[in-house]
C-alpha positions in Angstrom: 73.3 -78.8 5.1 72.6 -79.0 8.8 69.0 -78.5 9.7 68.0 -76.9 13.0 65.0 -78.5 14.7 63.3 -76.9 17.6 61.2 -78.4 20.3 60.3 -76.0 23.1 63.0 -73.8 21.6 65.7 -76.3 22.5 68.5 -76.4 19.9 68.8 -80.0 18.7 70.7 -79.4 15.5 73.5 -81.9 14.8 76.1 -79.2 14.8 75.0 -77.9 18.2 74.8 -81.4 19.8 78.3 -82.1 18.5 79.6 -78.8 20.0 78.1 -80.1 23.3 80.2 -83.3 23.1 77.6 -85.6 21.4 79.8 -86.6 18.5 79.3 -89.7 16.4 80.4 -92.8 18.3 80.4 -91.0 21.7 79.6 -93.2 24.7 76.5 -91.9 26.4 74.9 -92.7 29.8 71.1 -93.0 30.4 69.9 -91.6 33.6 66.8 -92.6 35.5 65.6 -90.8 38.6 62.6 -92.2 40.5 61.5 -92.8 44.1 64.1 -95.6 44.1 66.9 -93.1 43.6 69.3 -92.6 40.7 70.1 -95.2 38.1 72.9 -94.8 35.5 73.0 -97.1 32.6 76.6 -96.9 31.4 76.6 -100.0 29.2 79.6 -100.0 26.9 77.2 -100.5 23.9 75.5 -97.2 24.5 77.2 -95.6 21.5 75.5 -92.5 19.9 74.9 -92.5 16.2 73.2 -89.9 14.0 72.5 -92.3 11.1 72.3 -96.0 10.6 75.5 -97.8 9.4 75.4 -98.6 5.7 75.2 -102.4 6.3 72.1 -101.9 8.5 70.1 -99.7 6.2 66.8 -101.3 5.5 66.9 -103.6 8.5 66.1 -100.8 11.0 64.1 -97.6 10.9 66.3 -94.6 10.0 66.3 -91.8 12.6 64.5 -88.5 11.8 66.3 -85.2 12.0 65.1 -84.8 15.6 66.2 -88.2 16.6 69.4 -90.2 17.3 70.1 -93.9 17.6 72.1 -96.1 19.9 74.4 -98.8 18.5 73.2 -101.3 21.1 69.7 -101.7 19.8 69.5 -99.2 16.9 66.3 -97.8 18.4 65.4 -94.1 17.7 65.4 -91.6 20.6 64.4 -88.0 20.8 67.2 -85.6 20.7 65.5 -83.5 23.4 66.4 -86.4 25.7 70.1 -85.4 25.5 71.2 -83.1 28.2 72.6 -79.8 26.8 73.0 -76.3 28.0 70.2 -75.3 25.6 67.9 -77.8 27.2 68.7 -76.5 30.7 68.3 -72.9 29.7 65.3 -73.1 27.4 63.0 -75.5 29.2 60.5 -74.9 32.0 60.0 -77.6 34.5 56.4 -77.7 33.5 57.5 -78.9 30.1 58.4 -82.2 31.6 55.2 -82.7 33.6 52.1 -84.3 32.1 49.1 -83.1 34.2 47.0 -86.0 33.1 49.4 -88.3 35.0 47.8 -87.1 38.2 44.9 -89.4 37.2 47.2 -92.4 37.3 46.6 -95.0 40.1 48.3 -94.0 43.3 50.3 -97.2 43.2 52.1 -95.9 40.1 55.6 -94.4 40.4 57.0 -91.6 38.4 60.4 -91.5 36.7 62.4 -89.0 34.7 64.8 -90.0 32.0 67.7 -88.2 30.4 70.9 -89.0 28.6 74.4 -87.5 29.1 78.0 -88.1 28.5 81.0 -88.3 30.8 81.9 -84.6 30.5 78.4 -83.2 31.5 77.2 -86.1 33.7 77.1 -84.1 37.0 75.2 -81.2 35.4 72.8 -83.6 33.8 72.2 -85.4 37.2 71.5 -82.1 38.9 69.1 -81.1 36.2 67.1 -84.4 36.2 66.9 -84.3 40.0 65.4 -80.8 39.8 62.8 -82.1 37.3 61.9 -85.1 39.5 61.5 -82.8 42.5 59.1 -80.6 40.6 57.0 -83.5 39.4 56.9 -85.2 42.8 55.8 -82.0 44.4 52.9 -81.8 42.0 51.8 -85.2 43.2 52.3 -84.3 46.8 50.1 -81.2 46.5 47.4 -83.0 44.6 47.3 -86.0 47.0 47.4 -83.6 50.0 44.3 -81.8 48.6 42.6 -85.2 48.1 43.4 -86.3 51.6 41.9 -83.1 53.0 38.8 -83.8 51.0 38.6 -87.2 52.6 39.1 -85.7 56.0 36.3 -83.2 55.4 34.2 -86.0 54.0 34.6 -87.9 57.2 33.3 -84.9 59.2 30.4 -84.4 56.8 29.4 -88.1 56.9 29.6 -88.3 60.7 27.4 -85.2 61.0 24.8 -86.5 58.5 21.3 -87.3 59.7 18.0 -88.1 58.1 17.1 -84.4 58.6 20.1 -83.0 56.6 20.5 -85.8 54.1 20.5 -84.6 50.5 17.7 -85.9 48.3 17.2 -86.1 44.6 15.5 -83.2 42.8 11.9 -83.8 42.0 10.6 -83.6 38.5 8.1 -80.9 37.5 4.6 -81.7 38.6 3.2 -79.7 35.7 4.5 -80.5 32.2 4.4 -77.6 29.8 3.6 -78.0 26.1 6.6 -75.9 25.0 10.1 -75.0 25.8 10.5 -72.6 28.8 12.9 -70.0 29.9 13.5 -68.5 33.4 15.6 -65.4 34.1 17.0 -64.4 37.5 19.3 -61.4 38.1 21.0 -59.5 40.9 21.1 -56.1 39.1 24.6 -56.6 37.7 24.4 -60.1 36.3 21.6 -62.1 34.8 21.3 -65.8 34.4 18.9 -67.3 31.9 18.0 -70.9 32.4 16.5 -72.8 29.5 14.7 -76.1 29.4 16.2 -76.7 26.0 19.1 -74.8 24.4 17.9 -71.7 22.5 19.5 -73.0 19.3 17.9 -76.5 19.6 15.9 -77.2 16.4 15.0 -80.8 16.9 11.8 -82.5 18.0 10.6 -81.5 21.4 7.7 -83.2 23.1 7.5 -82.4 26.8 4.5 -84.7 27.3 6.9 -87.6 26.6 8.5 -88.8 29.8 11.6 -89.6 27.8 12.1 -85.9 26.8 14.7 -85.0 29.3 17.1 -82.5 27.7 19.9 -81.1 29.7 19.3 -77.7 31.2 21.3 -74.9 29.6 22.0 -71.4 30.8 23.7 -68.2 29.7 25.2 -65.3 31.6 24.5 -61.7 30.8 26.1 -58.6 32.2 24.5 -55.1 32.4 26.2 -52.5 30.2 27.0 -49.6 32.5 26.8 -47.1 29.6 23.1 -47.8 28.7 21.8 -50.3 31.2 21.2 -53.0 28.6 22.0 -56.6 29.1 24.9 -58.0 27.1 25.6 -61.7 26.7 29.1 -62.6 28.0 31.0 -64.3 25.3 31.6 -68.0 25.9 29.1 -68.3 28.8 26.5 -70.5 27.1 26.7 -73.8 29.0 24.8 -77.0 29.7 24.2 -78.4 33.2 24.2 -82.0 34.0 20.6 -81.9 35.2 17.6 -82.7 33.2 15.1 -80.0 32.1 12.0 -81.5 33.8 12.3 -79.7 37.2 9.9 -77.6 39.2 9.8 -73.8 39.0 10.7 -73.6 42.7 13.8 -75.7 42.2 14.8 -73.8 39.1 14.6 -70.5 41.1 16.6 -72.0 43.9 19.2 -73.3 41.4 19.7 -69.9 39.8 19.9 -68.1 43.1 22.6 -70.6 44.1 24.4 -70.0 40.8 24.4 -66.2 41.3 25.7 -66.5 44.9 28.5 -69.0 44.1 29.8 -67.7 40.8 29.2 -64.0 41.4 32.6 -63.3 42.9 34.3 -65.2 40.0 32.4 -63.1 37.5 33.3 -59.9 39.3 36.9 -60.9 38.7 36.3 -61.3 35.0 36.9 -65.0 34.9 33.8 -66.0 33.0 35.1 -69.3 31.8 35.9 -70.4 35.3 32.4 -69.3 36.4 30.7 -71.3 33.7 32.7 -74.4 34.4 31.8 -74.2 38.1 28.2 -73.7 37.2 28.1 -76.7 34.8 29.1 -78.9 37.7 26.1 -78.0 39.8 23.9 -80.8 41.1 20.6 -79.8 42.6 21.1 -82.0 45.6 24.1 -79.7 46.4 21.9 -76.7 46.8 22.1 -75.9 50.6 18.5 -74.7 50.9 17.0 -77.8 49.3 16.2 -80.9 51.4 
């Protein structure tokens, strides 16, 4: 009995693939699109098989139900790598793009691979070109933003002087014997800053210079029905800074948080607000020199 496998809702059942022209023994072509252009591997040994020949069983790995093999090397390939009408209709271009690839070295090149047969070759080429254009555009956008950051960096560096240079945050001059909490609010939102997370139950010895826990904070929003503060779900976060800072700097940090993430919170995007806040560095606070 034929089993229907789905990946991204693409029909890769044997019966469907055969109806699309991918019959046992069909000659297939492997397409590669990259910055070098289009490459078509039309080797005469590229013969599609759905199972190993009996005389090769045990010598090679048998394909799973979502795979096919090629007679040339008997390697297993994903069935979603075969161009079909279902693939074209069911897939989003985003499905073919791995965002983590944006972290690859700029010298790397990107390529898109797809297999087809003689009857759907032109449609497959048009489809794989579209995928490549989408992926390449993502890199263009990302690299353009990075280039703009460098241009801005040049301006910032050229304008830098000893007067406006950023300096490291000083440690607290007075060390307390217990955990501390500071709250700052603008009437609608409140930010609570903790020297140690509220739920921390380990040893805490602030007199020890090595006790430098990461600061943590929490966002609260005032309930319009009764005026009480309500914690916003998912907004407990840790900063990258250590907890041994001065009261003045803590106050400045919270004020900066409220000003910078307030608009985001107003839009209801609390997760984004927290992620922005977690990246704060005290030497980025405009009022601190």
